[in-house]
Biopython code that builds the backbone (N, CA, C, O; Angstrom):
import numpy as np
from Bio.PDB.StructureBuilder import StructureBuilder

atoms = [
    (1, "MET", "N", (0.850, -1.463, -0.124)),
    (1, "MET", "CA", (-0.021, 0.154, -0.275)),
    (1, "MET", "C", (0.555, 1.209, -0.417)),
    (1, "MET", "O", (1.642, 1.081, 0.146)),
    (2, "GLY", "N", (0.447, 2.412, -0.939)),
    (2, "GLY", "CA", (0.910, 3.758, -0.732)),
    (2, "GLY", "C", (1.856, 4.280, 0.864)),
    (2, "GLY", "O", (1.509, 3.787, 1.938)),
    (3, "LYS", "N", (2.890, 5.181, 0.801)),
    (3, "LYS", "CA", (3.007, 5.818, 2.083)),
    (3, "LYS", "C", (2.193, 6.602, 2.296)),
    (3, "LYS", "O", (1.610, 6.933, 1.263)),
    (4, "SER", "N", (1.733, 7.251, 3.467)),
    (4, "SER", "CA", (0.855, 8.260, 3.988)),
    (4, "SER", "C", (1.468, 9.376, 3.736)),
    (4, "SER", "O", (2.698, 9.366, 3.796)),
    (5, "TYR", "N", (0.636, 10.852, 3.328)),
    (5, "TYR", "CA", (0.629, 11.777, 3.336)),
    (5, "TYR", "C", (2.050, 12.395, 3.871)),
    (5, "TYR", "O", (2.987, 12.925, 3.274)),
    (6, "GLU", "N", (1.816, 12.108, 5.216)),
    (6, "GLU", "CA", (3.035, 12.498, 5.958)),
    (6, "GLU", "C", (4.450, 12.010, 6.058)),
    (6, "GLU", "O", (5.378, 12.745, 6.396)),
    (7, "GLU", "N", (4.596, 10.578, 5.710)),
    (7, "GLU", "CA", (5.461, 10.139, 4.920)),
    (7, "GLU", "C", (5.835, 10.688, 4.192)),
    (7, "GLU", "O", (6.879, 11.215, 4.578)),
    (8, "ARG", "N", (5.442, 11.092, 2.596)),
    (8, "ARG", "CA", (5.397, 11.920, 1.585)),
    (8, "ARG", "C", (5.901, 12.843, 1.338)),
    (8, "ARG", "O", (6.723, 13.080, 0.453)),
    (9, "MET", "N", (5.285, 13.736, 2.410)),
    (9, "MET", "CA", (6.106, 15.094, 2.042)),
    (9, "MET", "C", (7.262, 15.116, 3.141)),
    (9, "MET", "O", (7.815, 16.215, 3.175)),
    (10, "SER", "N", (7.854, 14.034, 4.199)),
    (10, "SER", "CA", (8.432, 14.053, 5.314)),
    (10, "SER", "C", (9.853, 13.650, 4.046)),
    (10, "SER", "O", (11.038, 13.848, 4.314)),
    (11, "GLU", "N", (9.387, 13.107, 2.789)),
    (11, "GLU", "CA", (10.429, 12.112, 2.040)),
    (11, "GLU", "C", (10.809, 14.010, 1.427)),
    (11, "GLU", "O", (11.950, 14.402, 1.671)),
    (12, "LYS", "N", (10.209, 14.631, 0.975)),
    (12, "LYS", "CA", (9.497, 15.906, -0.363)),
    (12, "LYS", "C", (10.444, 16.527, 0.315)),
    (12, "LYS", "O", (11.569, 16.531, -0.184)),
    (13, "TYR", "N", (10.229, 17.186, 1.579)),
    (13, "TYR", "CA", (10.637, 18.324, 2.543)),
    (13, "TYR", "C", (11.841, 18.015, 3.187)),
    (13, "TYR", "O", (12.850, 18.693, 2.996)),
    (14, "ASN", "N", (11.823, 17.204, 3.814)),
    (14, "ASN", "CA", (13.098, 16.369, 4.882)),
    (14, "ASN", "C", (13.001, 17.069, 5.929)),
    (14, "ASN", "O", (13.833, 17.665, 6.614)),
    (15, "PHE", "N", (11.136, 16.851, 6.027)),
    (15, "PHE", "CA", (10.992, 17.404, 7.641)),
    (15, "PHE", "C", (10.168, 16.637, 8.556)),
    (15, "PHE", "O", (9.577, 15.750, 7.938)),
    (16, "LEU", "N", (9.935, 16.644, 9.663)),
    (16, "LEU", "CA", (9.053, 14.920, 10.425)),
    (16, "LEU", "C", (9.999, 13.814, 10.250)),
    (16, "LEU", "O", (9.559, 12.689, 10.009)),
    (17, "LYS", "N", (11.097, 14.002, 10.337)),
    (17, "LYS", "CA", (12.320, 12.688, 10.551)),
    (17, "LYS", "C", (11.984, 12.214, 12.213)),
    (17, "LYS", "O", (11.597, 12.727, 13.263)),
    (18, "HIS", "N", (12.375, 10.999, 11.720)),
    (18, "HIS", "CA", (12.413, 10.383, 13.343)),
    (18, "HIS", "C", (13.601, 10.365, 13.646)),
    (18, "HIS", "O", (14.462, 10.644, 12.812)),
    (19, "LYS", "N", (13.922, 10.002, 15.023)),
    (19, "LYS", "CA", (15.437, 10.281, 15.781)),
    (19, "LYS", "C", (16.469, 9.251, 15.171)),
    (19, "LYS", "O", (17.683, 9.381, 15.018)),
    (20, "ASP", "N", (15.405, 7.896, 14.783)),
    (20, "ASP", "CA", (16.534, 7.321, 14.209)),
    (20, "ASP", "C", (17.390, 7.586, 12.831)),
    (20, "ASP", "O", (18.513, 7.224, 12.483)),
    (21, "GLU", "N", (16.644, 8.164, 12.369)),
    (21, "GLU", "CA", (17.192, 8.940, 10.719)),
    (21, "GLU", "C", (18.048, 10.187, 11.171)),
    (21, "GLU", "O", (17.553, 11.193, 11.679)),
    (22, "SER", "N", (19.354, 10.006, 10.932)),
    (22, "SER", "CA", (20.345, 11.268, 10.921)),
    (22, "SER", "C", (21.154, 11.707, 9.907)),
    (22, "SER", "O", (21.908, 10.796, 9.565)),
    (23, "ASP", "N", (21.308, 12.634, 9.329)),
    (23, "ASP", "CA", (22.320, 13.103, 8.648)),
    (23, "ASP", "C", (23.323, 13.210, 8.832)),
    (23, "ASP", "O", (24.078, 13.047, 7.873)),
    (24, "PHE", "N", (23.849, 13.514, 10.052)),
    (24, "PHE", "CA", (24.864, 13.238, 10.386)),
    (24, "PHE", "C", (25.735, 11.961, 11.047)),
    (24, "PHE", "O", (25.143, 10.955, 11.437)),
    (25, "THR", "N", (26.954, 12.073, 11.123)),
    (25, "THR", "CA", (27.565, 10.773, 11.709)),
    (25, "THR", "C", (28.349, 11.384, 12.698)),
    (25, "THR", "O", (28.759, 12.522, 12.469)),
    (26, "ASN", "N", (28.685, 10.729, 13.960)),
    (26, "ASN", "CA", (28.902, 10.646, 14.748)),
    (26, "ASN", "C", (30.492, 11.817, 14.838)),
    (26, "ASN", "O", (30.565, 12.743, 15.645)),
    (27, "GLU", "N", (31.400, 11.533, 14.013)),
    (27, "GLU", "CA", (32.364, 12.560, 14.072)),
    (27, "GLU", "C", (31.798, 13.852, 13.934)),
    (27, "GLU", "O", (32.118, 14.700, 14.767)),
    (28, "GLU", "N", (30.680, 14.269, 12.644)),
    (28, "GLU", "CA", (30.131, 15.492, 12.346)),
    (28, "GLU", "C", (29.849, 16.168, 13.827)),
    (28, "GLU", "O", (30.422, 17.097, 14.397)),
    (29, "VAL", "N", (28.824, 15.399, 14.193)),
    (29, "VAL", "CA", (28.118, 15.893, 15.481)),
    (29, "VAL", "C", (29.194, 16.968, 16.332)),
    (29, "VAL", "O", (29.039, 18.149, 16.643)),
    (30, "ASP", "N", (30.546, 15.858, 16.601)),
    (30, "ASP", "CA", (31.254, 16.208, 17.117)),
    (30, "ASP", "C", (31.752, 17.387, 16.816)),
    (30, "ASP", "O", (31.748, 18.273, 17.671)),
    (31, "ASN", "N", (32.300, 17.619, 15.475)),
    (31, "ASN", "CA", (32.714, 18.428, 14.895)),
    (31, "ASN", "C", (32.098, 20.093, 15.042)),
    (31, "ASN", "O", (32.619, 21.202, 15.157)),
    (32, "THR", "N", (30.610, 19.525, 14.961)),
    (32, "THR", "CA", (29.675, 21.024, 15.202)),
    (32, "THR", "C", (29.180, 21.151, 16.038)),
    (32, "THR", "O", (28.014, 21.543, 16.071)),
    (33, "THR", "N", (30.066, 20.790, 17.326)),
    (33, "THR", "CA", (29.149, 21.359, 18.857)),
    (33, "THR", "C", (29.490, 23.128, 18.735)),
    (33, "THR", "O", (30.479, 23.722, 18.305)),
    (34, "PRO", "N", (28.088, 23.658, 19.367)),
    (34, "PRO", "CA", (28.665, 24.960, 19.257)),
    (34, "PRO", "C", (28.914, 25.608, 20.263)),
    (34, "PRO", "O", (28.268, 25.299, 21.264)),
    (35, "ASP", "N", (30.156, 26.988, 20.405)),
    (35, "ASP", "CA", (30.179, 27.147, 21.574)),
    (35, "ASP", "C", (29.261, 28.100, 22.183)),
    (35, "ASP", "O", (28.178, 28.378, 21.668)),
    (36, "ASN", "N", (29.666, 28.583, 23.229)),
    (36, "ASN", "CA", (28.934, 29.569, 24.429)),
    (36, "ASN", "C", (27.670, 30.512, 24.042)),
    (36, "ASN", "O", (26.631, 30.658, 24.686)),
    (37, "SER", "N", (28.157, 31.283, 22.455)),
    (37, "SER", "CA", (27.595, 32.172, 21.928)),
    (37, "SER", "C", (26.572, 31.767, 21.322)),
    (37, "SER", "O", (25.468, 32.181, 21.674)),
    (38, "ASN", "N", (26.702, 30.884, 20.295)),
    (38, "ASN", "CA", (26.381, 30.234, 19.679)),
    (38, "ASN", "C", (24.711, 29.374, 20.477)),
    (38, "ASN", "O", (23.614, 29.222, 19.940)),
    (39, "ILE", "N", (25.072, 29.062, 21.579)),
    (39, "ILE", "CA", (23.827, 28.511, 22.878)),
    (39, "ILE", "C", (22.747, 29.199, 23.113)),
    (39, "ILE", "O", (21.561, 28.871, 23.142)),
    (40, "LYS", "N", (23.536, 30.648, 23.354)),
    (40, "LYS", "CA", (22.943, 31.802, 23.499)),
    (40, "LYS", "C", (21.823, 32.244, 22.437)),
    (40, "LYS", "O", (20.623, 32.489, 22.565)),
    (41, "GLU", "N", (22.681, 32.249, 21.353)),
    (41, "GLU", "CA", (21.600, 32.711, 20.389)),
    (41, "GLU", "C", (20.631, 31.914, 19.907)),
    (41, "GLU", "O", (19.665, 32.509, 19.430)),
    (42, "ILE", "N", (20.602, 30.314, 19.889)),
    (42, "ILE", "CA", (19.650, 29.312, 20.045)),
    (42, "ILE", "C", (18.973, 29.223, 21.118)),
    (42, "ILE", "O", (18.065, 28.393, 21.093)),
    (43, "GLU", "N", (19.187, 30.084, 22.498)),
    (43, "GLU", "CA", (18.183, 29.781, 23.412)),
    (43, "GLU", "C", (17.247, 31.163, 22.773)),
    (43, "GLU", "O", (16.021, 31.134, 22.656)),
    (44, "ASP", "N", (18.074, 32.283, 22.421)),
    (44, "ASP", "CA", (17.430, 33.559, 22.366)),
    (44, "ASP", "C", (16.442, 33.331, 21.242)),
    (44, "ASP", "O", (15.386, 33.964, 21.215)),
    (45, "GLN", "N", (16.876, 32.112, 19.970)),
    (45, "GLN", "CA", (15.256, 31.611, 19.008)),
    (45, "GLN", "C", (14.375, 31.209, 19.653)),
    (45, "GLN", "O", (13.198, 31.566, 19.710)),
    (46, "LYS", "N", (15.079, 30.215, 20.321)),
    (46, "LYS", "CA", (13.663, 29.418, 21.358)),
    (46, "LYS", "C", (12.778, 30.290, 21.710)),
    (46, "LYS", "O", (11.657, 30.397, 21.214)),
    (47, "SER", "N", (13.241, 30.954, 22.580)),
    (47, "SER", "CA", (12.227, 31.733, 23.456)),
    (47, "SER", "C", (11.064, 32.687, 22.569)),
    (47, "SER", "O", (9.880, 32.905, 22.828)),
    (48, "GLU", "N", (12.193, 33.299, 21.056)),
    (48, "GLU", "CA", (11.233, 34.149, 20.494)),
    (48, "GLU", "C", (10.177, 33.141, 20.112)),
    (48, "GLU", "O", (9.111, 33.435, 20.652)),
    (49, "ILE", "N", (10.100, 31.993, 19.326)),
    (49, "ILE", "CA", (9.402, 31.084, 19.128)),
    (49, "ILE", "C", (8.259, 31.107, 19.812)),
    (49, "ILE", "O", (8.320, 31.275, 21.030)),
    (50, "ASN", "N", (6.924, 30.933, 19.128)),
    (50, "ASN", "CA", (5.838, 30.770, 20.109)),
    (50, "ASN", "C", (5.278, 29.368, 19.671)),
    (50, "ASN", "O", (5.277, 28.879, 18.542)),
    (51, "GLU", "N", (4.625, 28.650, 21.284)),
    (51, "GLU", "CA", (4.937, 27.209, 21.122)),
    (51, "GLU", "C", (3.646, 26.829, 20.315)),
    (51, "GLU", "O", (3.475, 25.610, 20.297)),
    (52, "GLU", "N", (2.488, 27.709, 19.498)),
    (52, "GLU", "CA", (2.084, 27.056, 18.792)),
    (52, "GLU", "C", (2.448, 27.367, 17.276)),
    (52, "GLU", "O", (1.736, 27.017, 16.335)),
    (53, "SER", "N", (3.747, 28.127, 17.143)),
    (53, "SER", "CA", (4.162, 28.295, 15.698)),
    (53, "SER", "C", (4.557, 26.861, 15.164)),
    (53, "SER", "O", (4.516, 26.096, 16.127)),
    (54, "LEU", "N", (4.906, 26.224, 14.063)),
    (54, "LEU", "CA", (5.546, 25.872, 13.529)),
    (54, "LEU", "C", (6.673, 25.881, 12.571)),
    (54, "LEU", "O", (6.350, 26.430, 11.518)),
    (55, "ILE", "N", (7.718, 25.512, 12.594)),
    (55, "ILE", "CA", (8.804, 25.564, 11.777)),
    (55, "ILE", "C", (8.809, 24.655, 10.485)),
    (55, "ILE", "O", (9.204, 23.492, 10.401)),
    (56, "VAL", "N", (8.177, 25.609, 9.315)),
    (56, "VAL", "CA", (8.168, 24.982, 8.254)),
    (56, "VAL", "C", (9.191, 25.108, 6.982)),
    (56, "VAL", "O", (9.596, 26.240, 6.715)),
    (57, "PRO", "N", (9.462, 24.427, 6.490)),
    (57, "PRO", "CA", (10.571, 24.659, 5.136)),
    (57, "PRO", "C", (10.561, 25.474, 3.660)),
    (57, "PRO", "O", (10.153, 25.036, 2.583)),
    (58, "LEU", "N", (10.933, 26.326, 3.848)),
    (58, "LEU", "CA", (10.678, 27.382, 2.793)),
    (58, "LEU", "C", (10.011, 26.550, 1.338)),
    (58, "LEU", "O", (8.976, 26.830, 0.733)),
    (59, "ASP", "N", (10.921, 25.548, 1.078)),
    (59, "ASP", "CA", (10.379, 24.995, -0.181)),
    (59, "ASP", "C", (8.661, 24.757, -0.090)),
    (59, "ASP", "O", (7.942, 24.954, -1.070)),
    (60, "ALA", "N", (8.109, 24.282, 1.305)),
    (60, "ALA", "CA", (7.211, 23.297, 1.524)),
    (60, "ALA", "C", (6.106, 24.647, 1.595)),
    (60, "ALA", "O", (4.936, 24.553, 1.225)),
    (61, "TRP", "N", (6.747, 25.951, 2.164)),
    (61, "TRP", "CA", (5.894, 26.956, 2.711)),
    (61, "TRP", "C", (5.531, 27.618, 1.116)),
    (61, "TRP", "O", (4.391, 28.081, 1.158)),
    (62, "ASN", "N", (6.119, 27.785, -0.172)),
    (62, "ASN", "CA", (5.899, 28.381, -1.248)),
    (62, "ASN", "C", (4.931, 27.421, -1.870)),
    (62, "ASN", "O", (3.958, 27.832, -2.502)),
    (63, "THR", "N", (5.146, 26.343, -1.724)),
    (63, "THR", "CA", (4.302, 25.476, -2.239)),
    (63, "THR", "C", (2.804, 25.590, -1.728)),
    (63, "THR", "O", (1.758, 25.623, -2.376)),
    (64, "VAL", "N", (2.975, 25.626, -0.704)),
    (64, "VAL", "CA", (1.641, 25.989, 0.109)),
    (64, "VAL", "C", (0.657, 27.432, -0.361)),
    (64, "VAL", "O", (-0.549, 27.649, -0.483)),
    (65, "LEU", "N", (1.892, 28.211, -0.530)),
    (65, "LEU", "CA", (1.683, 29.138, -0.862)),
    (65, "LEU", "C", (0.788, 29.467, -1.942)),
    (65, "LEU", "O", (-0.265, 30.102, -2.000)),
    (66, "ASN", "N", (1.586, 28.783, -2.880)),
    (66, "ASN", "CA", (1.369, 28.560, -4.164)),
    (66, "ASN", "C", (-0.089, 28.277, -4.663)),
    (66, "ASN", "O", (-0.818, 28.872, -5.457)),
    (67, "GLN", "N", (-0.281, 26.860, -3.708)),
    (67, "GLN", "CA", (-2.205, 25.996, -4.034)),
    (67, "GLN", "C", (-2.954, 26.991, -3.604)),
    (67, "GLN", "O", (-3.975, 27.274, -4.230)),
    (68, "LEU", "N", (-2.557, 27.762, -2.368)),
    (68, "LEU", "CA", (-3.447, 28.639, -1.933)),
    (68, "LEU", "C", (-3.935, 30.234, -3.197)),
    (68, "LEU", "O", (-4.942, 30.937, -3.295)),
    (69, "GLY", "N", (-2.851, 30.201, -3.795)),
    (69, "GLY", "CA", (-3.126, 31.199, -5.015)),
    (69, "GLY", "C", (-4.160, 30.249, -6.182)),
    (69, "GLY", "O", (-5.183, 30.805, -6.581)),
    (70, "ASN", "N", (-3.943, 29.298, -6.517)),
    (70, "ASN", "CA", (-4.581, 28.434, -7.516)),
    (70, "ASN", "C", (-5.908, 28.061, -6.832)),
    (70, "ASN", "O", (-6.815, 27.571, -7.505)),
    (71, "LEU", "N", (-6.058, 28.302, -5.382)),
    (71, "LEU", "CA", (-7.371, 27.918, -5.073)),
    (71, "LEU", "C", (-8.546, 28.702, -4.852)),
    (71, "LEU", "O", (-9.750, 28.475, -4.731)),
    (72, "HIS", "N", (-7.129, 30.586, -4.828)),
    (72, "HIS", "CA", (-8.193, 31.263, -4.765)),
    (72, "HIS", "C", (-9.124, 31.809, -6.225)),
    (72, "HIS", "O", (-10.263, 32.209, -6.464)),
    (73, "GLU", "N", (-7.656, 31.499, -7.092)),
    (73, "GLU", "CA", (-8.417, 31.767, -8.402)),
    (73, "GLU", "C", (-9.129, 30.967, -9.208)),
    (73, "GLU", "O", (-9.378, 31.129, -10.402)),
    (74, "ALA", "N", (-9.454, 30.065, -8.469)),
    (74, "ALA", "CA", (-10.018, 28.328, -9.275)),
    (74, "ALA", "C", (-11.614, 29.152, -8.321)),
    (74, "ALA", "O", (-12.397, 29.452, -9.222)),
    (75, "SER", "N", (-12.037, 29.424, -7.375)),
    (75, "SER", "CA", (-12.760, 30.015, -6.762)),
    (75, "SER", "C", (-13.301, 30.703, -7.456)),
    (75, "SER", "O", (-14.424, 30.418, -7.871)),
    (76, "GLN", "N", (-12.413, 32.276, -7.934)),
    (76, "GLN", "CA", (-12.738, 32.974, -9.121)),
    (76, "GLN", "C", (-13.621, 32.466, -10.200)),
    (76, "GLN", "O", (-14.806, 32.732, -10.403)),
    (77, "LEU", "N", (-12.838, 31.705, -10.834)),
    (77, "LEU", "CA", (-13.648, 31.329, -11.877)),
    (77, "LEU", "C", (-14.818, 30.571, -11.668)),
    (77, "LEU", "O", (-15.617, 30.387, -12.587)),
    (78, "MET", "N", (-15.008, 30.054, -10.376)),
    (78, "MET", "CA", (-16.374, 29.173, -10.292)),
    (78, "MET", "C", (-17.458, 30.468, -10.527)),
    (78, "MET", "O", (-18.235, 30.752, -11.438)),
    (79, "ALA", "N", (-17.103, 31.101, -9.230)),
    (79, "ALA", "CA", (-18.360, 32.342, -9.009)),
    (79, "ALA", "C", (-18.721, 32.968, -10.394)),
    (79, "ALA", "O", (-19.722, 33.666, -10.552)),
    (80, "GLU", "N", (-17.845, 32.671, -11.370)),
    (80, "GLU", "CA", (-18.262, 33.620, -12.763)),
    (80, "GLU", "C", (-18.936, 32.584, -13.325)),
    (80, "GLU", "O", (-19.996, 32.884, -13.875)),
    (81, "ALA", "N", (-18.587, 31.389, -13.335)),
    (81, "ALA", "CA", (-18.898, 30.392, -14.172)),
    (81, "ALA", "C", (-20.479, 30.283, -13.865)),
    (81, "ALA", "O", (-21.378, 30.166, -14.698)),
    (82, "ARG", "N", (-20.598, 30.354, -12.382)),
    (82, "ARG", "CA", (-22.182, 30.041, -11.721)),
    (82, "ARG", "C", (-22.870, 31.532, -12.106)),
    (82, "ARG", "O", (-23.992, 31.555, -12.612)),
    (83, "GLU", "N", (-22.228, 32.607, -11.871)),
    (83, "GLU", "CA", (-22.675, 33.805, -12.790)),
    (83, "GLU", "C", (-23.392, 33.794, -14.199)),
    (83, "GLU", "O", (-24.502, 34.181, -14.564)),
    (84, "ARG", "N", (-22.444, 33.265, -14.775)),
    (84, "ARG", "CA", (-22.952, 32.927, -16.018)),
    (84, "ARG", "C", (-23.818, 31.852, -16.445)),
    (84, "ARG", "O", (-24.542, 31.957, -17.435)),
    (85, "ALA", "N", (-23.762, 30.849, -15.739)),
    (85, "ALA", "CA", (-25.087, 29.591, -15.623)),
    (85, "ALA", "C", (-26.347, 30.137, -15.065)),
    (85, "ALA", "O", (-27.304, 29.616, -15.638)),
    (86, "ALA", "N", (-26.814, 31.259, -13.878)),
    (86, "ALA", "CA", (-27.971, 31.993, -13.481)),
    (86, "ALA", "C", (-28.456, 32.714, -14.552)),
    (86, "ALA", "O", (-29.660, 32.818, -14.784)),
    (87, "LYS", "N", (-27.429, 33.308, -15.337)),
    (87, "LYS", "CA", (-28.004, 34.145, -16.192)),
    (87, "LYS", "C", (-28.260, 33.737, -17.705)),
    (87, "LYS", "O", (-28.675, 34.536, -18.545)),
    (88, "ALA", "N", (-27.967, 32.398, -17.959)),
    (88, "ALA", "CA", (-28.432, 31.806, -18.968)),
    (88, "ALA", "C", (-29.945, 30.960, -18.390)),
    (88, "ALA", "O", (-30.953, 31.036, -19.093)),
    (89, "GLU", "N", (-29.969, 30.204, -17.124)),
    (89, "GLU", "CA", (-31.096, 29.957, -16.648)),
    (89, "GLU", "C", (-31.750, 31.151, -17.457)),
    (89, "GLU", "O", (-32.072, 31.052, -18.641)),
    (90, "VAL", "N", (-31.886, 32.119, -16.803)),
    (90, "VAL", "CA", (-32.560, 33.386, -16.226)),
    (90, "VAL", "C", (-33.327, 33.567, -17.862)),
    (90, "VAL", "O", (-34.517, 33.534, -18.174)),
    (91, "GLU", "N", (-32.127, 33.760, -18.672)),
    (91, "GLU", "CA", (-32.528, 33.689, -20.025)),
    (91, "GLU", "C", (-33.363, 32.975, -20.833)),
    (91, "GLU", "O", (-34.295, 33.386, -21.524)),
    (92, "ALA", "N", (-32.903, 31.758, -20.669)),
    (92, "ALA", "CA", (-33.802, 30.795, -21.025)),
    (92, "ALA", "C", (-35.148, 30.712, -20.767)),
    (92, "ALA", "O", (-36.116, 30.776, -21.525)),
    (93, "GLU", "N", (-35.036, 30.516, -19.239)),
    (93, "GLU", "CA", (-36.427, 31.268, -18.982)),
    (93, "GLU", "C", (-37.724, 31.692, -19.593)),
    (93, "GLU", "O", (-38.790, 31.181, -19.936)),
    (94, "PHE", "N", (-37.050, 33.050, -19.568)),
    (94, "PHE", "CA", (-37.514, 34.354, -20.342)),
    (94, "PHE", "C", (-37.616, 33.299, -21.441)),
    (94, "PHE", "O", (-38.450, 32.434, -21.171)),
    (95, "LEU", "N", (-37.068, 33.161, -22.463)),
    (95, "LEU", "CA", (-37.157, 32.753, -24.106)),
    (95, "LEU", "C", (-38.351, 31.751, -24.051)),
    (95, "LEU", "O", (-39.389, 31.981, -24.671)),
    (96, "ARG", "N", (-38.168, 30.581, -23.255)),
    (96, "ARG", "CA", (-39.515, 29.738, -23.319)),
    (96, "ARG", "C", (-41.134, 30.569, -22.921)),
    (96, "ARG", "O", (-42.166, 30.424, -23.577)),
    (97, "GLU", "N", (-41.001, 31.269, -21.919)),
    (97, "GLU", "CA", (-42.152, 32.176, -21.872)),
    (97, "GLU", "C", (-42.754, 32.975, -23.013)),
    (97, "GLU", "O", (-43.912, 32.861, -23.415)),
    (98, "LYS", "N", (-41.786, 33.834, -23.506)),
    (98, "LYS", "CA", (-41.949, 34.296, -25.070)),
    (98, "LYS", "C", (-41.816, 33.616, -25.939)),
    (98, "LYS", "O", (-41.629, 34.336, -26.919)),
    (99, "LEU", "N", (-41.786, 32.313, -26.291)),
    (99, "LEU", "CA", (-42.092, 30.937, -27.160)),
    (99, "LEU", "C", (-44.065, 30.938, -26.810)),
    (99, "LEU", "O", (-45.075, 31.066, -27.503)),
    (100, "LYS", "N", (-43.842, 30.776, -25.746)),
    (100, "LYS", "CA", (-45.200, 29.963, -25.445)),
    (100, "LYS", "C", (-45.962, 31.395, -25.712)),
    (100, "LYS", "O", (-46.889, 31.252, -26.509)),
    (101, "SER", "N", (-45.850, 32.287, -25.398)),
    (101, "SER", "CA", (-47.035, 33.363, -25.488)),
    (101, "SER", "C", (-46.610, 33.613, -27.188)),
    (101, "SER", "O", (-47.671, 33.786, -27.786)),
    (102, "THR", "N", (-46.064, 33.648, -27.634)),
    (102, "THR", "CA", (-45.989, 33.745, -29.438)),
    (102, "THR", "C", (-46.879, 32.407, -29.839)),
    (102, "THR", "O", (-47.902, 32.230, -30.500)),
    (103, "ARG", "N", (-46.269, 31.837, -29.345)),
    (103, "ARG", "CA", (-47.441, 30.412, -30.372)),
    (103, "ARG", "C", (-48.747, 30.392, -29.444)),
    (103, "ARG", "O", (-49.416, 29.366, -29.571)),
    (104, "GLU", "N", (-49.122, 31.131, -28.736)),
    (104, "GLU", "CA", (-50.671, 31.412, -28.210)),
    (104, "GLU", "C", (-50.872, 32.006, -29.223)),
    (104, "GLU", "O", (-51.683, 31.428, -29.947)),
    (105, "GLU", "N", (-50.439, 33.039, -29.654)),
    (105, "GLU", "CA", (-50.819, 34.613, -30.462)),
    (105, "GLU", "C", (-50.730, 33.702, -31.535)),
    (105, "GLU", "O", (-51.883, 33.273, -31.563)),
    (106, "LEU", "N", (-50.022, 33.033, -32.580)),
    (106, "LEU", "CA", (-50.188, 32.219, -33.427)),
    (106, "LEU", "C", (-51.791, 31.856, -33.610)),
    (106, "LEU", "O", (-52.613, 32.361, -34.375)),
    (107, "GLU", "N", (-51.919, 30.961, -32.783)),
    (107, "GLU", "CA", (-53.165, 29.766, -32.635)),
    (107, "GLU", "C", (-54.207, 30.776, -32.340)),
    (107, "GLU", "O", (-55.409, 30.540, -32.458)),
    (108, "LYS", "N", (-53.670, 32.009, -31.919)),
    (108, "LYS", "CA", (-54.921, 32.858, -31.568)),
    (108, "LYS", "C", (-55.450, 33.386, -33.276)),
    (108, "LYS", "O", (-56.550, 33.708, -33.724)),
    (109, "ALA", "N", (-54.528, 33.313, -33.691)),
    (109, "ALA", "CA", (-54.604, 34.505, -35.116)),
    (109, "ALA", "C", (-55.252, 33.232, -36.442)),
    (109, "ALA", "O", (-55.990, 33.713, -37.301)),
    (110, "LYS", "N", (-55.009, 32.034, -36.507)),
    (110, "LYS", "CA", (-55.116, 31.162, -36.947)),
    (110, "LYS", "C", (-56.579, 30.251, -36.569)),
    (110, "LYS", "O", (-56.874, 29.199, -37.138)),
    (111, "LYS", "N", (-57.220, 30.764, -35.727)),
    (111, "LYS", "CA", (-58.624, 30.620, -35.246)),
    (111, "LYS", "C", (-59.419, 31.803, -35.711)),
    (111, "LYS", "O", (-60.568, 31.729, -36.148)),
    (112, "LYS", "N", (-58.708, 32.909, -35.579)),
    (112, "LYS", "CA", (-59.482, 34.289, -36.110)),
    (112, "LYS", "C", (-59.689, 34.069, -37.604)),
    (112, "LYS", "O", (-60.820, 34.141, -38.083)),
    (113, "LYS", "N", (-58.523, 33.778, -38.413)),
    (113, "LYS", "CA", (-58.819, 33.587, -39.895)),
    (113, "LYS", "C", (-59.677, 32.137, -40.278)),
    (113, "LYS", "O", (-60.098, 32.133, -41.435)),
    (114, "ARG", "N", (-59.949, 31.081, -39.580)),
    (114, "ARG", "CA", (-60.792, 30.135, -39.919)),
    (114, "ARG", "C", (-62.092, 30.764, -39.764)),
    (114, "ARG", "O", (-62.839, 30.832, -40.740)),
    (115, "PHE", "N", (-62.401, 31.184, -38.745)),
    (115, "PHE", "CA", (-63.681, 31.980, -38.617)),
    (115, "PHE", "C", (-64.317, 32.933, -39.636)),
    (115, "PHE", "O", (-65.457, 32.816, -40.085)),
    (116, "LEU", "N", (-63.251, 34.090, -40.007)),
    (116, "LEU", "CA", (-63.408, 34.707, -41.080)),
    (116, "LEU", "C", (-63.535, 34.204, -42.321)),
    (116, "LEU", "O", (-64.229, 34.803, -43.142)),
    (117, "PHE", "N", (-62.868, 33.000, -42.651)),
    (117, "PHE", "CA", (-63.424, 32.403, -44.013)),
    (117, "PHE", "C", (-64.003, 31.542, -44.004)),
    (117, "PHE", "O", (-64.052, 31.014, -45.114)),
    (118, "PHE", "N", (-64.501, 31.084, -43.309)),
    (118, "PHE", "CA", (-65.586, 29.891, -43.089)),
    (118, "PHE", "C", (-67.305, 30.390, -42.881)),
    (118, "PHE", "O", (-68.178, 29.540, -42.710)),
]
sb = StructureBuilder()
sb.init_structure("model")
sb.init_model(0)
sb.init_chain("A")
sb.init_seg("    ")
for serial, (resi, resn, name, xyz) in enumerate(atoms, 1):
    if name == "N":
        sb.init_residue(resn, " ", resi, " ")
    sb.init_atom(name, np.array(xyz, "f"), 0.0, 1.0, " ", f" {name:<3s}", serial, name[0])
structure = sb.get_structure()
């Protein structure tokens, strides 16, 4: 069976990784230990981040914004299509009524003609 949405997004944008999936080897981790100034900066950044916020990769965010734009455009197109459909329905109803009244007038005219010539 296929992968879940979360797994596909995790693979595509490299987020939601599990702890056992690490891009670093033990040597790289040892070489990249932050000094005290970096620790202070990281703590400042953590204090600025709201608990309700979520860090999202830039590519994923841009994709979401593009999809949102597409949805907005699609909703505008649907509204225009609904408007055209409603206009067409009203026009069709008007033409049906006009055709009906024209046929009635034609029938009346035929009946008058019959009575005049008989």
